[in-house]
C-alpha positions in Angstrom: -108.2 -153.5 217.8 -104.9 -153.5 216.0 -106.5 -155.0 212.9 -109.1 -152.2 212.8 -106.3 -149.6 213.0 -104.4 -151.2 210.1 -107.6 -151.3 208.0 -108.3 -147.6 208.8 -104.8 -146.7 207.9 -105.0 -148.5 204.6 -108.2 -146.8 203.7 -106.7 -143.4 204.5 -103.6 -144.0 202.3 -105.7 -145.3 199.5 -107.8 -142.2 199.6 -104.9 -139.8 199.2 -104.6 -137.8 196.0 -101.5 -136.1 194.5 -101.9 -132.3 194.5 -98.6 -131.2 193.0 -96.7 -130.3 196.1 -95.1 -132.2 199.0 -95.8 -130.6 202.4 -93.4 -132.8 204.4 -93.1 -130.3 207.2 -96.7 -130.2 208.2 -97.1 -134.0 207.6 -94.3 -134.7 210.1 -95.6 -132.1 212.6 -99.0 -133.9 212.5 -97.3 -137.3 213.0 -95.5 -136.0 216.0 -98.7 -134.5 217.4 -99.8 -138.1 218.3 -98.2 -138.4 221.7 -98.7 -142.2 221.7 -96.9 -142.8 218.4 -93.6 -144.7 218.8 -93.1 -145.2 215.1 -93.6 -143.0 212.0 -93.8 -144.3 208.5 -93.1 -141.4 206.1 -93.9 -142.0 202.4 -93.2 -139.3 199.8 -93.0 -139.0 196.1 -91.5 -135.5 195.8 -89.0 -133.1 197.2 -90.3 -131.0 200.1 -92.3 -127.9 199.1 -92.1 -124.8 201.4 -95.3 -122.8 202.1 -96.2 -120.6 199.1 -94.4 -122.7 196.5 -97.1 -125.2 195.5 -96.4 -126.4 192.0 -93.5 -123.9 191.5 -89.9 -124.6 190.8 -87.5 -124.2 193.7 -83.9 -123.0 193.6 -81.3 -125.3 195.1 -81.0 -122.8 198.0 -84.8 -122.8 198.7 -84.8 -126.6 198.6 -81.8 -126.8 201.0 -83.5 -124.3 203.4 -86.7 -126.3 203.4 -84.8 -129.6 204.1 -82.9 -127.9 206.9 -86.2 -126.6 208.4 -87.7 -130.1 208.3 -84.6 -131.9 209.7 -84.3 -129.3 212.5 -87.9 -129.6 213.5 -87.8 -133.4 213.5 -84.5 -133.4 215.6 -86.2 -131.0 218.1 -89.4 -133.0 218.4 -87.7 -136.3 218.6 -85.0 -135.2 221.1 -86.6 -136.9 224.1 -89.3 -139.1 222.5 -87.0 -141.4 220.4 -89.8 -142.1 217.9 -88.5 -144.5 215.2 -88.9 -143.0 211.7 -89.0 -145.2 208.6 -89.0 -143.4 205.3 -90.0 -144.6 201.9 -89.2 -142.5 198.9 -90.7 -142.9 195.5 -89.3 -141.3 192.3 -88.9 -137.6 192.8 -88.2 -137.7 196.5 -85.0 -136.5 198.1 -83.1 -139.6 199.4 -80.6 -137.5 201.3 -83.3 -135.9 203.4 -85.1 -139.2 204.0 -81.9 -140.9 205.2 -81.3 -138.0 207.6 -84.8 -138.4 209.0 -84.2 -142.1 209.5 -80.9 -141.4 211.3 -82.7 -138.9 213.6 -85.6 -141.3 213.9 -83.9 -143.8 216.2 -82.1 -145.4 213.3 -85.2 -146.2 211.2 -84.9 -147.7 207.8 -84.9 -145.9 204.4 -86.4 -147.7 201.4 -86.0 -146.4 197.9 -89.0 -147.3 195.8 -88.2 -146.5 192.2 
């Protein structure tokens, strides 16, 4: 059964296509929606994009607000669940945010993939 889950996960990841924005918030909300999940692997190749800014440049303030929104949501959702969060950031990602998520995520590991 575990082998089938891994194979299904691999197919899902291989089928993903880049669309010019990084909706980290909704991706993490969806990951936390799985009540049985005890570990999240979060892979990203870009800085988080708030709703309505797909493909547009963000100011530093907008980026900080979106990162704060994501970190606050993850902190709240993981307060009692203690889900371990591992993050992998490709070129273009925000290492600072990913490290924060790992810290909140029960001391998960951050991997910089450049």
